[in-house]
C-alpha positions in Angstrom: -2.1 -1.5 17.2 -3.3 -1.2 13.6 -6.2 0.9 14.0 -5.2 2.6 17.2 -2.9 5.6 18.2 0.7 4.8 17.8 2.8 3.8 20.8 5.6 5.7 22.5 8.2 3.3 21.0 8.3 5.8 18.1 10.0 9.1 18.6 10.1 12.1 16.3 13.1 14.0 14.6 13.3 17.0 12.3 16.4 16.6 10.3 16.7 20.4 9.9 15.1 23.0 12.2 12.9 24.3 9.4 10.9 21.1 9.4 10.0 21.4 13.1 6.5 23.1 12.4 5.5 20.6 9.8 6.7 17.7 12.2 4.7 19.0 14.9 1.6 18.6 12.9 2.3 15.1 12.1 3.0 14.4 15.7 -0.5 15.8 16.5 -2.2 13.8 13.9 -0.6 10.6 14.9 -0.3 11.0 18.6 3.4 10.9 19.0 5.8 12.4 21.4 9.5 12.7 21.6 10.8 9.6 23.5 14.7 9.2 24.0 14.2 5.4 24.7 12.2 4.7 21.5 13.0 2.0 19.1 11.9 3.7 15.9 11.7 7.4 14.6 9.6 9.2 12.3 11.9 11.7 10.7 11.1 14.8 8.3 13.6 16.4 6.0 14.4 17.4 2.7 13.6 14.0 1.1 10.2 13.9 2.9 8.7 11.9 5.8 10.5 8.7 6.6 10.5 5.9 9.2 13.7 4.4 10.6 14.6 1.8 13.2 17.1 3.1 15.6 20.1 1.2 16.8 23.6 0.1 15.5 22.2 -2.9 13.2 19.1 -1.2 12.1 18.4 -1.0 8.2 18.0 2.1 6.5 15.1 4.5 6.4 11.9 3.9 4.5 10.0 6.5 2.7 7.5 6.7 -0.3 9.1 7.9 -3.5 7.1 7.7 -6.8 9.4 10.0 -8.8 12.8 8.1 -8.4 14.3 4.9 -7.2 12.7 1.3 -7.7 9.1 2.6 -8.3 10.2 4.8 -11.1 12.3 2.1 -12.6 9.3 -0.3 -12.6 7.1 2.4 -14.3 9.6 2.8 -17.0 10.8 -0.5 -17.6 8.5 -2.9 -15.7 6.7 -4.2 -18.8 3.6 -2.1 -18.9 0.2 -3.6 -19.4 2.0 -6.9 -19.9 2.8 -7.4 -16.1 1.0 -9.9 -14.2 -0.7 -7.5 -12.0 -2.1 -5.9 -14.9 -3.3 -9.0 -16.3 -4.9 -10.1 -12.9 -6.9 -6.9 -12.5 -8.2 -7.0 -16.0 -6.2 -4.4 -17.9 -6.6 -5.0 -21.6 -7.1 -2.9 -24.7 -9.8 -0.4 -24.1 -10.3 -1.6 -20.5 -8.7 0.2 -17.5 -10.9 -0.8 -14.7 -11.7 1.3 -11.4 -9.7 -0.5 -8.6 -9.8 -0.3 -4.9 -6.6 -1.4 -3.4 -7.7 -2.2 0.3 -4.3 -3.0 1.7 -2.3 -0.1 0.1 0.9 -0.3 2.2 3.6 1.8 0.5 1.4 2.2 -2.6 3.6 0.6 -5.2 1.1 -1.8 -6.7 -1.4 1.1 -6.9 1.0 3.3 -8.5 1.9 0.7 -11.2 -1.9 0.4 -12.0 -2.4 4.1 -11.9 0.5 4.5 -14.4 -1.3 2.2 -16.8 -4.6 4.3 -16.6 -6.6 2.7 -13.6 -8.4 5.1 -11.4 -7.3 4.0 -7.9 -8.6 4.3 -4.3 -6.2 3.3 -1.8 -7.1 2.1 1.9 -4.2 1.9 4.4 -5.2 1.1 8.0 -2.0 1.5 9.8 -1.7 5.4 10.5 2.1 5.7 10.2 2.2 3.7 6.9 -0.7 5.8 5.7 1.2 9.0 6.8 4.3 8.0 4.6 2.0 7.2 1.6 0.3 10.6 2.0 3.5 12.3 2.1 4.9 10.6 -1.0 1.7 11.3 -2.9 2.0 14.9 -2.1 5.6 15.3 -3.0 4.8 13.4 -6.3 2.0 15.8 -7.4 4.6 18.4 -8.2 6.4 16.3 -10.7 5.6 16.9 -14.5 5.5 13.2 -15.4 4.4 11.6 -12.1 1.9 14.3 -11.1 -0.8 13.2 -13.6 -0.4 9.5 -12.5 -0.8 10.2 -8.6 -3.8 12.4 -9.5 -5.5 9.1 -10.3 -4.8 7.8 -6.7 -7.1 8.7 -3.9 -5.9 7.6 -0.4 -8.2 6.7 2.6 -6.9 5.9 6.0 -8.9 3.4 8.0 -10.1 -0.2 8.5 -10.8 -1.5 5.0 -13.3 -4.0 6.2 -15.4 -1.2 7.9 -14.9 1.2 5.0 -16.1 -1.3 2.4 -19.0 -2.3 4.5 -20.4 1.5 4.4 -19.2 2.2 0.8 -21.2 4.9 -0.7 -21.5 5.7 -4.4 -20.4 3.5 -7.3 -18.7 0.4 -6.1 -15.2 -0.4 -7.5 -15.0 -2.7 -10.3 -12.0 -4.5 -9.0 -10.9 -4.8 -5.5 -7.1 -5.7 -4.9 -5.8 -7.4 -1.8 -2.4 -8.0 -0.7 -2.6 -9.1 3.0 0.5 -9.1 5.0 1.9 -12.8 5.2 4.8 -14.3 7.1 6.8 -15.6 4.1 7.3 -13.0 1.6 9.8 -12.7 -1.2 13.2 -12.3 0.1 14.5 -9.2 -1.7 16.6 -6.7 0.6 13.9 -4.0 0.2 11.1 -6.2 1.3 12.9 -7.7 4.2 13.9 -4.3 5.5 10.3 -2.9 5.2 8.9 -6.1 6.9 11.4 -5.6 9.8 10.2 -2.1 10.2 6.6 -2.5 9.7 5.8 -6.1 11.2 5.9 -4.4 14.7 3.3 -2.0 13.7 0.9 -3.9 11.4 1.4 -7.5 12.3 0.3 -10.3 10.2 -3.3 -9.8 8.7 -5.3 -12.2 10.9 -8.7 -10.8 9.5 -7.8 -11.7 5.9 -10.7 -14.1 5.6 -13.1 -11.1 6.6 -11.3 -8.7 4.2 -12.0 -11.1 1.4 -15.7 -11.4 2.3 -16.0 -7.7 2.4 -14.2 -7.4 -1.0 -16.5 -10.0 -2.5 -19.5 -8.3 -1.2 -18.5 -4.9 -2.5 -16.7 -5.4 -5.8 -18.8 -5.1 -9.0 -16.5 -7.2 -11.4 -13.6 -9.3 -9.6 -11.5 -9.4 -6.6 -7.8 -10.3 -7.0 -5.7 -11.5 -4.0 -1.9 -11.3 -4.1 -0.2 -14.3 -2.3 3.2 -15.7 -2.1 3.5 -18.5 -4.7 3.4 -21.4 -2.4 1.0 -19.9 0.2 -2.4 -21.2 1.0 -5.5 -19.4 -0.4 -7.3 -17.2 2.0 -9.9 -19.1 3.9 -13.4 -18.8 2.3 -14.5 -19.2 -1.3 -12.1 -20.6 -3.6 -10.6 -18.6 -6.5 -11.7 -19.5 -10.0 -8.2 -19.4 -11.1 -4.7 -18.0 -10.6 -1.9 -16.3 -12.3 1.3 -17.7 -11.2 5.0 -16.0 -11.3 8.3 -16.8 -9.6 7.6 -15.8 -6.2 4.1 -14.5 -6.3 0.7 -15.4 -7.6 -2.7 -13.7 -8.0 -5.9 -15.5 -7.0 -8.8 -14.2 -9.2 -12.4 -14.2 -7.9 -14.5 -13.2 -11.0 -18.0 -11.8 -10.7 -18.7 -10.2 -14.0 -16.6 -9.8 -17.3 -14.9 -6.4 -17.7 -15.6 -4.8 -20.9 -14.6 -1.7 -22.6 
């Protein structure tokens, strides 16, 4: 389902009547129709576009919010350029690489790097997840503090392997990959999102091809985020890794990053 029209298991709902016209545009773009028997719903309201599982035991809705909540807290208190992801992609004094996040998801890691001064291109292949991300970026552009950060984030929707194969213009210095994996960290937020999105996106069975495409395109390095105890992606072995409590970053250097 990742690269196809979404199935009728997802219905639509405007949380207020005034949002019906905008929701109709999303429905047309995503190929969605109202389905009273659907398991999931794409909703539009004052807080933006959100995706929710229906039913009595369902977790809360998921939406992209770069202005408030966990993402904002990480921007303000997450450790800046001392964060492991910053070190992994090569952020250092005088160096802010151009980064392609080829598995953007909800854009959190890309936003962290953009907040540190990296110019970011994001690719998300699952159309509904890309829609949530597009909506979150659009709402954040009007914020005085966050607007300049998201201005450094360009979103592409499509298959990253295919898009990297036909890349035109300057290649990204660093390509960042975070393929979906069965065993992710156990925070409540991640568990909720995995429950919602795994039926849509599944596990990344094409991770080896994704790594190969990234290695062919990146000019300076490829970085792969993995659960700490997960095996490396099949293919060339990383030169080294940065390891944290729950995650690690496998580094595939090609050329030194310089200011």
